[in-house]
mmCIF file of the N, C-alpha and C atoms, coordinates in Angstrom:
data_MODEL
# 
_entry.id   MODEL 
# 
loop_
_atom_site.group_PDB 
_atom_site.id 
_atom_site.type_symbol 
_atom_site.label_atom_id 
_atom_site.label_alt_id 
_atom_site.label_comp_id 
_atom_site.label_asym_id 
_atom_site.label_entity_id 
_atom_site.label_seq_id 
_atom_site.pdbx_PDB_ins_code 
_atom_site.Cartn_x 
_atom_site.Cartn_y 
_atom_site.Cartn_z 
_atom_site.occupancy 
_atom_site.B_iso_or_equiv 
_atom_site.pdbx_formal_charge 
_atom_site.auth_seq_id 
_atom_site.auth_comp_id 
_atom_site.auth_asym_id 
_atom_site.auth_atom_id 
_atom_site.pdbx_PDB_model_num 
ATOM 1   N N  . UNK A 1 1  ? -14.548 30.128  76.349 1.00 0.00 ? 1  UNK A N  1 
ATOM 2   C CA . UNK A 1 1  ? -13.456 29.431  75.670 1.00 0.00 ? 1  UNK A CA 1 
ATOM 3   C C  . UNK A 1 1  ? -13.904 28.070  75.150 1.00 0.00 ? 1  UNK A C  1 
ATOM 4   N N  . UNK A 1 2  ? -14.797 27.403  75.898 1.00 0.00 ? 2  UNK A N  1 
ATOM 5   C CA . UNK A 1 2  ? -15.171 26.038  75.508 1.00 0.00 ? 2  UNK A CA 1 
ATOM 6   C C  . UNK A 1 2  ? -16.516 26.014  74.732 1.00 0.00 ? 2  UNK A C  1 
ATOM 7   N N  . UNK A 1 3  ? -16.883 27.102  74.263 1.00 0.00 ? 3  UNK A N  1 
ATOM 8   C CA . UNK A 1 3  ? -18.093 27.141  73.420 1.00 0.00 ? 3  UNK A CA 1 
ATOM 9   C C  . UNK A 1 3  ? -17.742 26.826  71.947 1.00 0.00 ? 3  UNK A C  1 
ATOM 10  N N  . UNK A 1 4  ? -17.757 25.538  71.636 1.00 0.00 ? 4  UNK A N  1 
ATOM 11  C CA . UNK A 1 4  ? -17.490 25.151  70.295 1.00 0.00 ? 4  UNK A CA 1 
ATOM 12  C C  . UNK A 1 4  ? -18.746 25.197  69.522 1.00 0.00 ? 4  UNK A C  1 
ATOM 13  N N  . UNK A 1 5  ? -18.637 25.634  68.328 1.00 0.00 ? 5  UNK A N  1 
ATOM 14  C CA . UNK A 1 5  ? -19.826 25.569  67.456 1.00 0.00 ? 5  UNK A CA 1 
ATOM 15  C C  . UNK A 1 5  ? -19.889 24.201  66.801 1.00 0.00 ? 5  UNK A C  1 
ATOM 16  N N  . UNK A 1 6  ? -20.978 23.946  66.140 1.00 0.00 ? 6  UNK A N  1 
ATOM 17  C CA . UNK A 1 6  ? -21.237 22.602  65.556 1.00 0.00 ? 6  UNK A CA 1 
ATOM 18  C C  . UNK A 1 6  ? -20.101 22.207  64.544 1.00 0.00 ? 6  UNK A C  1 
ATOM 19  N N  . UNK A 1 7  ? -19.641 23.195  63.780 1.00 0.00 ? 7  UNK A N  1 
ATOM 20  C CA . UNK A 1 7  ? -18.626 22.906  62.790 1.00 0.00 ? 7  UNK A CA 1 
ATOM 21  C C  . UNK A 1 7  ? -17.282 22.456  63.427 1.00 0.00 ? 7  UNK A C  1 
ATOM 22  N N  . UNK A 1 8  ? -16.963 23.190  64.485 1.00 0.00 ? 8  UNK A N  1 
ATOM 23  C CA . UNK A 1 8  ? -15.720 22.810  65.202 1.00 0.00 ? 8  UNK A CA 1 
ATOM 24  C C  . UNK A 1 8  ? -15.815 21.431  65.853 1.00 0.00 ? 8  UNK A C  1 
ATOM 25  N N  . UNK A 1 9  ? -17.005 21.124  66.379 1.00 0.00 ? 9  UNK A N  1 
ATOM 26  C CA . UNK A 1 9  ? -17.214 19.809  66.967 1.00 0.00 ? 9  UNK A CA 1 
ATOM 27  C C  . UNK A 1 9  ? -17.123 18.683  65.926 1.00 0.00 ? 9  UNK A C  1 
ATOM 28  N N  . UNK A 1 10 ? -17.691 18.988  64.791 1.00 0.00 ? 10 UNK A N  1 
ATOM 29  C CA . UNK A 1 10 ? -17.629 17.966  63.705 1.00 0.00 ? 10 UNK A CA 1 
ATOM 30  C C  . UNK A 1 10 ? -16.211 17.764  63.198 1.00 0.00 ? 10 UNK A C  1 
ATOM 31  N N  . UNK A 1 11 ? -15.434 18.820  63.082 1.00 0.00 ? 11 UNK A N  1 
ATOM 32  C CA . UNK A 1 11 ? -14.049 18.764  62.700 1.00 0.00 ? 11 UNK A CA 1 
ATOM 33  C C  . UNK A 1 11 ? -13.255 17.949  63.707 1.00 0.00 ? 11 UNK A C  1 
ATOM 34  N N  . UNK A 1 12 ? -13.460 18.235  64.986 1.00 0.00 ? 12 UNK A N  1 
ATOM 35  C CA . UNK A 1 12 ? -12.803 17.513  66.051 1.00 0.00 ? 12 UNK A CA 1 
ATOM 36  C C  . UNK A 1 12 ? -13.121 16.071  66.030 1.00 0.00 ? 12 UNK A C  1 
ATOM 37  N N  . UNK A 1 13 ? -14.434 15.736  65.886 1.00 0.00 ? 13 UNK A N  1 
ATOM 38  C CA . UNK A 1 13 ? -14.894 14.364  65.816 1.00 0.00 ? 13 UNK A CA 1 
ATOM 39  C C  . UNK A 1 13 ? -14.298 13.615  64.614 1.00 0.00 ? 13 UNK A C  1 
ATOM 40  N N  . UNK A 1 14 ? -14.191 14.315  63.511 1.00 0.00 ? 14 UNK A N  1 
ATOM 41  C CA . UNK A 1 14 ? -13.618 13.752  62.280 1.00 0.00 ? 14 UNK A CA 1 
ATOM 42  C C  . UNK A 1 14 ? -12.126 13.415  62.525 1.00 0.00 ? 14 UNK A C  1 
ATOM 43  N N  . UNK A 1 15 ? -11.421 14.399  63.117 1.00 0.00 ? 15 UNK A N  1 
ATOM 44  C CA . UNK A 1 15 ? -9.979  14.194  63.407 1.00 0.00 ? 15 UNK A CA 1 
ATOM 45  C C  . UNK A 1 15 ? -9.826  13.012  64.353 1.00 0.00 ? 15 UNK A C  1 
ATOM 46  N N  . UNK A 1 16 ? -10.622 12.998  65.431 1.00 0.00 ? 16 UNK A N  1 
ATOM 47  C CA . UNK A 1 16 ? -10.566 11.936  66.403 1.00 0.00 ? 16 UNK A CA 1 
ATOM 48  C C  . UNK A 1 16 ? -10.833 10.579  65.820 1.00 0.00 ? 16 UNK A C  1 
ATOM 49  N N  . UNK A 1 17 ? -11.820 10.505  64.904 1.00 0.00 ? 17 UNK A N  1 
ATOM 50  C CA . UNK A 1 17 ? -12.191 9.253   64.212 1.00 0.00 ? 17 UNK A CA 1 
ATOM 51  C C  . UNK A 1 17 ? -11.005 8.794   63.304 1.00 0.00 ? 17 UNK A C  1 
ATOM 52  N N  . UNK A 1 18 ? -10.378 9.779   62.624 1.00 0.00 ? 18 UNK A N  1 
ATOM 53  C CA . UNK A 1 18 ? -9.290  9.389   61.703 1.00 0.00 ? 18 UNK A CA 1 
ATOM 54  C C  . UNK A 1 18 ? -8.101  8.894   62.553 1.00 0.00 ? 18 UNK A C  1 
ATOM 55  N N  . UNK A 1 19 ? -7.865  9.550   63.698 1.00 0.00 ? 19 UNK A N  1 
ATOM 56  C CA . UNK A 1 19 ? -6.796  9.131   64.578 1.00 0.00 ? 19 UNK A CA 1 
ATOM 57  C C  . UNK A 1 19 ? -6.997  7.709   65.067 1.00 0.00 ? 19 UNK A C  1 
ATOM 58  N N  . UNK A 1 20 ? -8.259  7.399   65.406 1.00 0.00 ? 20 UNK A N  1 
ATOM 59  C CA . UNK A 1 20 ? -8.594  6.105   65.937 1.00 0.00 ? 20 UNK A CA 1 
ATOM 60  C C  . UNK A 1 20 ? -8.389  5.052   64.802 1.00 0.00 ? 20 UNK A C  1 
ATOM 61  N N  . UNK A 1 21 ? -8.796  5.374   63.604 1.00 0.00 ? 21 UNK A N  1 
ATOM 62  C CA . UNK A 1 21 ? -8.614  4.478   62.440 1.00 0.00 ? 21 UNK A CA 1 
ATOM 63  C C  . UNK A 1 21 ? -7.102  4.226   62.213 1.00 0.00 ? 21 UNK A C  1 
ATOM 64  N N  . UNK A 1 22 ? -6.321  5.251   62.324 1.00 0.00 ? 22 UNK A N  1 
ATOM 65  C CA . UNK A 1 22 ? -4.856  5.105   62.190 1.00 0.00 ? 22 UNK A CA 1 
ATOM 66  C C  . UNK A 1 22 ? -4.280  4.233   63.268 1.00 0.00 ? 22 UNK A C  1 
ATOM 67  N N  . UNK A 1 23 ? -4.759  4.397   64.495 1.00 0.00 ? 23 UNK A N  1 
ATOM 68  C CA . UNK A 1 23 ? -4.284  3.585   65.625 1.00 0.00 ? 23 UNK A CA 1 
ATOM 69  C C  . UNK A 1 23 ? -4.649  2.094   65.399 1.00 0.00 ? 23 UNK A C  1 
ATOM 70  N N  . UNK A 1 24 ? -5.835  1.869   64.893 1.00 0.00 ? 24 UNK A N  1 
ATOM 71  C CA . UNK A 1 24 ? -6.287  0.470   64.635 1.00 0.00 ? 24 UNK A CA 1 
ATOM 72  C C  . UNK A 1 24 ? -5.420  -0.139  63.526 1.00 0.00 ? 24 UNK A C  1 
ATOM 73  N N  . UNK A 1 25 ? -5.160  0.651   62.495 1.00 0.00 ? 25 UNK A N  1 
ATOM 74  C CA . UNK A 1 25 ? -4.343  0.195   61.376 1.00 0.00 ? 25 UNK A CA 1 
ATOM 75  C C  . UNK A 1 25 ? -2.907  -0.137  61.890 1.00 0.00 ? 25 UNK A C  1 
ATOM 76  N N  . UNK A 1 26 ? -2.413  0.777   62.730 1.00 0.00 ? 26 UNK A N  1 
ATOM 77  C CA . UNK A 1 26 ? -1.063  0.546   63.290 1.00 0.00 ? 26 UNK A CA 1 
ATOM 78  C C  . UNK A 1 26 ? -0.997  -0.713  64.123 1.00 0.00 ? 26 UNK A C  1 
ATOM 79  N N  . UNK A 1 27 ? -2.040  -0.948  64.904 1.00 0.00 ? 27 UNK A N  1 
ATOM 80  C CA . UNK A 1 27 ? -2.112  -2.144  65.692 1.00 0.00 ? 27 UNK A CA 1 
ATOM 81  C C  . UNK A 1 27 ? -2.149  -3.416  64.831 1.00 0.00 ? 27 UNK A C  1 
ATOM 82  N N  . UNK A 1 28 ? -2.938  -3.341  63.766 1.00 0.00 ? 28 UNK A N  1 
ATOM 83  C CA . UNK A 1 28 ? -3.062  -4.403  62.820 1.00 0.00 ? 28 UNK A CA 1 
ATOM 84  C C  . UNK A 1 28 ? -1.664  -4.767  62.172 1.00 0.00 ? 28 UNK A C  1 
ATOM 85  N N  . UNK A 1 29 ? -0.995  -3.741  61.714 1.00 0.00 ? 29 UNK A N  1 
ATOM 86  C CA . UNK A 1 29 ? 0.319   -3.915  61.096 1.00 0.00 ? 29 UNK A CA 1 
ATOM 87  C C  . UNK A 1 29 ? 1.332   -4.386  62.134 1.00 0.00 ? 29 UNK A C  1 
ATOM 88  N N  . UNK A 1 30 ? 1.267   -3.881  63.315 1.00 0.00 ? 30 UNK A N  1 
ATOM 89  C CA . UNK A 1 30 ? 2.199   -4.302  64.386 1.00 0.00 ? 30 UNK A CA 1 
ATOM 90  C C  . UNK A 1 30 ? 2.019   -5.812  64.683 1.00 0.00 ? 30 UNK A C  1 
ATOM 91  N N  . UNK A 1 31 ? 0.725   -6.249  64.770 1.00 0.00 ? 31 UNK A N  1 
ATOM 92  C CA . UNK A 1 31 ? 0.462   -7.659  65.005 1.00 0.00 ? 31 UNK A CA 1 
ATOM 93  C C  . UNK A 1 31 ? 0.985   -8.469  63.810 1.00 0.00 ? 31 UNK A C  1 
ATOM 94  N N  . UNK A 1 32 ? 0.718   -8.032  62.591 1.00 0.00 ? 32 UNK A N  1 
ATOM 95  C CA . UNK A 1 32 ? 1.190   -8.818  61.442 1.00 0.00 ? 32 UNK A CA 1 
ATOM 96  C C  . UNK A 1 32 ? 2.720   -8.901  61.436 1.00 0.00 ? 32 UNK A C  1 
ATOM 97  N N  . UNK A 1 33 ? 3.403   -7.760  61.759 1.00 0.00 ? 33 UNK A N  1 
ATOM 98  C CA . UNK A 1 33 ? 4.865   -7.817  61.876 1.00 0.00 ? 33 UNK A CA 1 
ATOM 99  C C  . UNK A 1 33 ? 5.348   -8.785  62.932 1.00 0.00 ? 33 UNK A C  1 
ATOM 100 N N  . UNK A 1 34 ? 4.696   -8.767  64.070 1.00 0.00 ? 34 UNK A N  1 
ATOM 101 C CA . UNK A 1 34 ? 5.104   -9.668  65.192 1.00 0.00 ? 34 UNK A CA 1 
ATOM 102 C C  . UNK A 1 34 ? 4.942   -11.100 64.755 1.00 0.00 ? 34 UNK A C  1 
ATOM 103 N N  . UNK A 1 35 ? 3.839   -11.421 64.077 1.00 0.00 ? 35 UNK A N  1 
ATOM 104 C CA . UNK A 1 35 ? 3.591   -12.808 63.618 1.00 0.00 ? 35 UNK A CA 1 
ATOM 105 C C  . UNK A 1 35 ? 4.641   -13.199 62.602 1.00 0.00 ? 35 UNK A C  1 
ATOM 106 N N  . UNK A 1 36 ? 4.978   -12.300 61.631 1.00 0.00 ? 36 UNK A N  1 
ATOM 107 C CA . UNK A 1 36 ? 6.013   -12.576 60.656 1.00 0.00 ? 36 UNK A CA 1 
ATOM 108 C C  . UNK A 1 36 ? 7.364   -12.756 61.370 1.00 0.00 ? 36 UNK A C  1 
ATOM 109 N N  . UNK A 1 37 ? 7.692   -11.960 62.341 1.00 0.00 ? 37 UNK A N  1 
ATOM 110 C CA . UNK A 1 37 ? 8.948   -12.114 63.081 1.00 0.00 ? 37 UNK A CA 1 
ATOM 111 C C  . UNK A 1 37 ? 9.029   -13.473 63.741 1.00 0.00 ? 37 UNK A C  1 
ATOM 112 N N  . UNK A 1 38 ? 7.931   -13.894 64.359 1.00 0.00 ? 38 UNK A N  1 
ATOM 113 C CA . UNK A 1 38 ? 7.890   -15.210 65.036 1.00 0.00 ? 38 UNK A CA 1 
ATOM 114 C C  . UNK A 1 38 ? 8.070   -16.315 63.934 1.00 0.00 ? 38 UNK A C  1 
ATOM 115 N N  . UNK A 1 39 ? 7.460   -16.211 62.800 1.00 0.00 ? 39 UNK A N  1 
ATOM 116 C CA . UNK A 1 39 ? 7.536   -17.170 61.753 1.00 0.00 ? 39 UNK A CA 1 
ATOM 117 C C  . UNK A 1 39 ? 8.962   -17.236 61.231 1.00 0.00 ? 39 UNK A C  1 
ATOM 118 N N  . UNK A 1 40 ? 9.588   -16.084 60.992 1.00 0.00 ? 40 UNK A N  1 
ATOM 119 C CA . UNK A 1 40 ? 10.958  -16.041 60.522 1.00 0.00 ? 40 UNK A CA 1 
ATOM 120 C C  . UNK A 1 40 ? 11.924  -16.550 61.543 1.00 0.00 ? 40 UNK A C  1 
ATOM 121 N N  . UNK A 1 41 ? 11.698  -16.292 62.807 1.00 0.00 ? 41 UNK A N  1 
ATOM 122 C CA . UNK A 1 41 ? 12.539  -16.749 63.917 1.00 0.00 ? 41 UNK A CA 1 
ATOM 123 C C  . UNK A 1 41 ? 12.498  -18.301 63.951 1.00 0.00 ? 41 UNK A C  1 
ATOM 124 N N  . UNK A 1 42 ? 11.290  -18.859 63.789 1.00 0.00 ? 42 UNK A N  1 
ATOM 125 C CA . UNK A 1 42 ? 11.240  -20.343 63.759 1.00 0.00 ? 42 UNK A CA 1 
ATOM 126 C C  . UNK A 1 42 ? 11.952  -20.876 62.571 1.00 0.00 ? 42 UNK A C  1 
ATOM 127 N N  . UNK A 1 43 ? 11.847  -20.212 61.417 1.00 0.00 ? 43 UNK A N  1 
ATOM 128 C CA . UNK A 1 43 ? 12.561  -20.673 60.210 1.00 0.00 ? 43 UNK A CA 1 
ATOM 129 C C  . UNK A 1 43 ? 14.074  -20.614 60.444 1.00 0.00 ? 43 UNK A C  1 
ATOM 130 N N  . UNK A 1 44 ? 14.569  -19.520 60.991 1.00 0.00 ? 44 UNK A N  1 
ATOM 131 C CA . UNK A 1 44 ? 15.997  -19.380 61.278 1.00 0.00 ? 44 UNK A CA 1 
ATOM 132 C C  . UNK A 1 44 ? 16.427  -20.479 62.251 1.00 0.00 ? 44 UNK A C  1 
ATOM 133 N N  . UNK A 1 45 ? 15.651  -20.740 63.290 1.00 0.00 ? 45 UNK A N  1 
ATOM 134 C CA . UNK A 1 45 ? 16.002  -21.781 64.249 1.00 0.00 ? 45 UNK A CA 1 
ATOM 135 C C  . UNK A 1 45 ? 16.082  -23.130 63.540 1.00 0.00 ? 45 UNK A C  1 
ATOM 136 N N  . UNK A 1 46 ? 15.074  -23.448 62.728 1.00 0.00 ? 46 UNK A N  1 
ATOM 137 C CA . UNK A 1 46 ? 15.058  -24.672 61.950 1.00 0.00 ? 46 UNK A CA 1 
ATOM 138 C C  . UNK A 1 46 ? 16.274  -24.840 61.076 1.00 0.00 ? 46 UNK A C  1 
ATOM 139 N N  . UNK A 1 47 ? 16.534  -23.807 60.351 1.00 0.00 ? 47 UNK A N  1 
ATOM 140 C CA . UNK A 1 47 ? 17.673  -23.808 59.416 1.00 0.00 ? 47 UNK A CA 1 
ATOM 141 C C  . UNK A 1 47 ? 19.019  -23.913 60.136 1.00 0.00 ? 47 UNK A C  1 
ATOM 142 N N  . UNK A 1 48 ? 19.142  -23.311 61.249 1.00 0.00 ? 48 UNK A N  1 
ATOM 143 C CA . UNK A 1 48 ? 20.322  -23.336 62.096 1.00 0.00 ? 48 UNK A CA 1 
ATOM 144 C C  . UNK A 1 48 ? 20.538  -24.789 62.588 1.00 0.00 ? 48 UNK A C  1 
ATOM 145 N N  . UNK A 1 49 ? 19.464  -25.395 63.030 1.00 0.00 ? 49 UNK A N  1 
ATOM 146 C CA . UNK A 1 49 ? 19.530  -26.798 63.475 1.00 0.00 ? 49 UNK A CA 1 
ATOM 147 C C  . UNK A 1 49 ? 19.960  -27.716 62.336 1.00 0.00 ? 49 UNK A C  1 
ATOM 148 N N  . UNK A 1 50 ? 19.366  -27.505 61.167 1.00 0.00 ? 50 UNK A N  1 
ATOM 149 C CA . UNK A 1 50 ? 19.729  -28.349 59.983 1.00 0.00 ? 50 UNK A CA 1 
ATOM 150 C C  . UNK A 1 50 ? 21.166  -28.104 59.676 1.00 0.00 ? 50 UNK A C  1 
ATOM 151 N N  . UNK A 1 51 ? 21.637  -26.889 59.674 1.00 0.00 ? 51 UNK A N  1 
ATOM 152 C CA . UNK A 1 51 ? 22.989  -26.542 59.325 1.00 0.00 ? 51 UNK A CA 1 
ATOM 153 C C  . UNK A 1 51 ? 23.985  -27.243 60.339 1.00 0.00 ? 51 UNK A C  1 
ATOM 154 N N  . UNK A 1 52 ? 23.725  -27.210 61.607 1.00 0.00 ? 52 UNK A N  1 
ATOM 155 C CA . UNK A 1 52 ? 24.531  -27.865 62.584 1.00 0.00 ? 52 UNK A CA 1 
ATOM 156 C C  . UNK A 1 52 ? 24.625  -29.410 62.321 1.00 0.00 ? 52 UNK A C  1 
ATOM 157 N N  . UNK A 1 53 ? 23.412  -29.992 61.980 1.00 0.00 ? 53 UNK A N  1 
ATOM 158 C CA . UNK A 1 53 ? 23.351  -31.413 61.636 1.00 0.00 ? 53 UNK A CA 1 
ATOM 159 C C  . UNK A 1 53 ? 24.237  -31.706 60.424 1.00 0.00 ? 53 UNK A C  1 
ATOM 160 N N  . UNK A 1 54 ? 24.059  -30.890 59.400 1.00 0.00 ? 54 UNK A N  1 
ATOM 161 C CA . UNK A 1 54 ? 24.811  -31.137 58.172 1.00 0.00 ? 54 UNK A CA 1 
ATOM 162 C C  . UNK A 1 54 ? 26.335  -30.958 58.388 1.00 0.00 ? 54 UNK A C  1 
ATOM 163 N N  . UNK A 1 55 ? 26.663  -29.961 59.168 1.00 0.00 ? 55 UNK A N  1 
ATOM 164 C CA . UNK A 1 55 ? 28.094  -29.811 59.514 1.00 0.00 ? 55 UNK A CA 1 
ATOM 165 C C  . UNK A 1 55 ? 28.671  -31.003 60.235 1.00 0.00 ? 55 UNK A C  1 
ATOM 166 N N  . UNK A 1 56 ? 27.902  -31.538 61.139 1.00 0.00 ? 56 UNK A N  1 
ATOM 167 C CA . UNK A 1 56 ? 28.293  -32.726 61.897 1.00 0.00 ? 56 UNK A CA 1 
ATOM 168 C C  . UNK A 1 56 ? 28.464  -33.912 60.936 1.00 0.00 ? 56 UNK A C  1 
ATOM 169 N N  . UNK A 1 57 ? 27.500  -34.085 60.082 1.00 0.00 ? 57 UNK A N  1 
ATOM 170 C CA . UNK A 1 57 ? 27.567  -35.159 59.101 1.00 0.00 ? 57 UNK A CA 1 
ATOM 171 C C  . UNK A 1 57 ? 28.850  -35.017 58.197 1.00 0.00 ? 57 UNK A C  1 
ATOM 172 N N  . UNK A 1 58 ? 29.071  -33.801 57.781 1.00 0.00 ? 58 UNK A N  1 
ATOM 173 C CA . UNK A 1 58 ? 30.284  -33.512 56.917 1.00 0.00 ? 58 UNK A CA 1 
ATOM 174 C C  . UNK A 1 58 ? 31.537  -33.834 57.674 1.00 0.00 ? 58 UNK A C  1 
ATOM 175 N N  . UNK A 1 59 ? 31.669  -33.430 58.909 1.00 0.00 ? 59 UNK A N  1 
ATOM 176 C CA . UNK A 1 59 ? 32.800  -33.734 59.718 1.00 0.00 ? 59 UNK A CA 1 
ATOM 177 C C  . UNK A 1 59 ? 33.005  -35.228 59.873 1.00 0.00 ? 59 UNK A C  1 
ATOM 178 N N  . UNK A 1 60 ? 31.906  -35.957 60.090 1.00 0.00 ? 60 UNK A N  1 
ATOM 179 C CA . UNK A 1 60 ? 31.988  -37.408 60.246 1.00 0.00 ? 60 UNK A CA 1 
ATOM 180 C C  . UNK A 1 60 ? 32.452  -38.056 58.941 1.00 0.00 ? 60 UNK A C  1 
ATOM 181 N N  . UNK A 1 61 ? 31.935  -37.624 57.794 1.00 0.00 ? 61 UNK A N  1 
ATOM 182 C CA . UNK A 1 61 ? 32.340  -38.116 56.488 1.00 0.00 ? 61 UNK A CA 1 
ATOM 183 C C  . UNK A 1 61 ? 33.787  -37.807 56.191 1.00 0.00 ? 61 UNK A C  1 
ATOM 184 N N  . UNK A 1 62 ? 34.210  -36.600 56.543 1.00 0.00 ? 62 UNK A N  1 
ATOM 185 C CA . UNK A 1 62 ? 35.640  -36.231 56.359 1.00 0.00 ? 62 UNK A CA 1 
ATOM 186 C C  . UNK A 1 62 ? 36.571  -37.099 57.198 1.00 0.00 ? 62 UNK A C  1 
ATOM 187 N N  . UNK A 1 63 ? 36.150  -37.355 58.427 1.00 0.00 ? 63 UNK A N  1 
ATOM 188 C CA . UNK A 1 63 ? 36.994  -38.209 59.295 1.00 0.00 ? 63 UNK A CA 1 
ATOM 189 C C  . UNK A 1 63 ? 37.049  -39.626 58.723 1.00 0.00 ? 63 UNK A C  1 
ATOM 190 N N  . UNK A 1 64 ? 35.901  -40.117 58.308 1.00 0.00 ? 64 UNK A N  1 
ATOM 191 C CA . UNK A 1 64 ? 35.869  -41.470 57.731 1.00 0.00 ? 64 UNK A CA 1 
ATOM 192 C C  . UNK A 1 64 ? 36.658  -41.577 56.451 1.00 0.00 ? 64 UNK A C  1 
ATOM 193 N N  . UNK A 1 65 ? 36.580  -40.575 55.594 1.00 0.00 ? 65 UNK A N  1 
ATOM 194 C CA . UNK A 1 65 ? 37.343  -40.544 54.359 1.00 0.00 ? 65 UNK A CA 1 
ATOM 195 C C  . UNK A 1 65 ? 38.801  -40.518 54.654 1.00 0.00 ? 65 UNK A C  1 
ATOM 196 N N  . UNK A 1 66 ? 39.251  -39.737 55.554 1.00 0.00 ? 66 UNK A N  1 
ATOM 197 C CA . UNK A 1 66 ? 40.703  -39.670 55.888 1.00 0.00 ? 66 UNK A CA 1 
ATOM 198 C C  . UNK A 1 66 ? 41.106  -40.995 56.459 1.00 0.00 ? 66 UNK A C  1 
ATOM 199 N N  . UNK A 1 67 ? 40.313  -41.647 57.267 1.00 0.00 ? 67 UNK A N  1 
ATOM 200 C CA . UNK A 1 67 ? 40.670  -42.923 57.825 1.00 0.00 ? 67 UNK A CA 1 
ATOM 201 C C  . UNK A 1 67 ? 40.755  -43.962 56.747 1.00 0.00 ? 67 UNK A C  1 
ATOM 202 N N  . UNK A 1 68 ? 39.814  -43.968 55.764 1.00 0.00 ? 68 UNK A N  1 
ATOM 203 C CA . UNK A 1 68 ? 39.879  -44.892 54.661 1.00 0.00 ? 68 UNK A CA 1 
ATOM 204 C C  . UNK A 1 68 ? 41.097  -44.680 53.798 1.00 0.00 ? 68 UNK A C  1 
ATOM 205 N N  . UNK A 1 69 ? 41.443  -43.396 53.582 1.00 0.00 ? 69 UNK A N  1 
ATOM 206 C CA . UNK A 1 69 ? 42.617  -43.019 52.786 1.00 0.00 ? 69 UNK A CA 1 
ATOM 207 C C  . UNK A 1 69 ? 43.867  -43.547 53.400 1.00 0.00 ? 69 UNK A C  1 
ATOM 208 N N  . UNK A 1 70 ? 43.963  -43.422 54.790 1.00 0.00 ? 70 UNK A N  1 
ATOM 209 C CA . UNK A 1 70 ? 45.145  -43.916 55.465 1.00 0.00 ? 70 UNK A CA 1 
ATOM 210 C C  . UNK A 1 70 ? 45.209  -45.429 55.338 1.00 0.00 ? 70 UNK A C  1 
ATOM 211 N N  . UNK A 1 71 ? 44.133  -46.112 55.459 1.00 0.00 ? 71 UNK A N  1 
ATOM 212 C CA . UNK A 1 71 ? 44.117  -47.558 55.312 1.00 0.00 ? 71 UNK A CA 1 
ATOM 213 C C  . UNK A 1 71 ? 44.509  -47.964 53.932 1.00 0.00 ? 71 UNK A C  1 
ATOM 214 N N  . UNK A 1 72 ? 44.052  -47.286 52.911 1.00 0.00 ? 72 UNK A N  1 
ATOM 215 C CA . UNK A 1 72 ? 44.391  -47.579 51.554 1.00 0.00 ? 72 UNK A CA 1 
ATOM 216 C C  . UNK A 1 72 ? 45.922  -47.331 51.345 1.00 0.00 ? 72 UNK A C  1 
ATOM 217 N N  . UNK A 1 73 ? 46.449  -46.283 51.862 1.00 0.00 ? 73 UNK A N  1 
ATOM 218 C CA . UNK A 1 73 ? 47.897  -46.031 51.763 1.00 0.00 ? 73 UNK A CA 1 
ATOM 219 C C  . UNK A 1 73 ? 48.737  -47.092 52.427 1.00 0.00 ? 73 UNK A C  1 
ATOM 220 N N  . UNK A 1 74 ? 48.261  -47.629 53.552 1.00 0.00 ? 74 UNK A N  1 
ATOM 221 C CA . UNK A 1 74 ? 48.920  -48.760 54.296 1.00 0.00 ? 74 UNK A CA 1 
ATOM 222 C C  . UNK A 1 74 ? 48.933  -49.989 53.382 1.00 0.00 ? 74 UNK A C  1 
ATOM 223 N N  . UNK A 1 75 ? 47.737  -50.317 52.845 1.00 0.00 ? 75 UNK A N  1 
ATOM 224 C CA . UNK A 1 75 ? 47.607  -51.462 51.955 1.00 0.00 ? 75 UNK A CA 1 
ATOM 225 C C  . UNK A 1 75 ? 48.503  -51.321 50.715 1.00 0.00 ? 75 UNK A C  1 
ATOM 226 N N  . UNK A 1 76 ? 48.552  -50.173 50.143 1.00 0.00 ? 76 UNK A N  1 
ATOM 227 C CA . UNK A 1 76 ? 49.326  -49.885 48.959 1.00 0.00 ? 76 UNK A CA 1 
ATOM 228 C C  . UNK A 1 76 ? 50.819  -50.111 49.320 1.00 0.00 ? 76 UNK A C  1 
ATOM 229 N N  . UNK A 1 77 ? 51.209  -49.705 50.461 1.00 0.00 ? 77 UNK A N  1 
ATOM 230 C CA . UNK A 1 77 ? 52.625  -49.835 50.924 1.00 0.00 ? 77 UNK A CA 1 
ATOM 231 C C  . UNK A 1 77 ? 52.942  -51.292 51.070 1.00 0.00 ? 77 UNK A C  1 
ATOM 232 N N  . UNK A 1 78 ? 52.028  -52.150 51.562 1.00 0.00 ? 78 UNK A N  1 
ATOM 233 C CA . UNK A 1 78 ? 52.244  -53.567 51.774 1.00 0.00 ? 78 UNK A CA 1 
ATOM 234 C C  . UNK A 1 78 ? 52.506  -54.296 50.418 1.00 0.00 ? 78 UNK A C  1 
ATOM 235 N N  . UNK A 1 79 ? 51.696  -53.857 49.425 1.00 0.00 ? 79 UNK A N  1 
ATOM 236 C CA . UNK A 1 79 ? 51.745  -54.554 48.142 1.00 0.00 ? 79 UNK A CA 1 
ATOM 237 C C  . UNK A 1 79 ? 52.723  -53.888 47.148 1.00 0.00 ? 79 UNK A C  1 
ATOM 238 N N  . UNK A 1 80 ? 53.490  -52.968 47.613 1.00 0.00 ? 80 UNK A N  1 
ATOM 239 C CA . UNK A 1 80 ? 54.443  -52.317 46.742 1.00 0.00 ? 80 UNK A CA 1 
ATOM 240 C C  . UNK A 1 80 ? 55.540  -53.354 46.401 1.00 0.00 ? 80 UNK A C  1 
ATOM 241 N N  . UNK A 1 81 ? 55.905  -53.267 45.143 1.00 0.00 ? 81 UNK A N  1 
ATOM 242 C CA . UNK A 1 81 ? 56.946  -54.220 44.624 1.00 0.00 ? 81 UNK A CA 1 
ATOM 243 C C  . UNK A 1 81 ? 58.264  -53.552 44.665 1.00 0.00 ? 81 UNK A C  1 
# 
């Protein structure tokens, strides 16, 4: 049963080599994907941090604007004829 002729051995070796090449390519693409995921995750984290900072700045500006508007309304009321 295990008497393979030269042609069968060559076919098997060829298939095994092709399978190994495919595995190496898959590992290469997997590593590239993992690196891209890490890069994108860092970008998302950075943008999330910036978004939180901008939202906080906006809230502060809104509060300050409302406060200034209230002060202006009080002043306008004082000087009303």
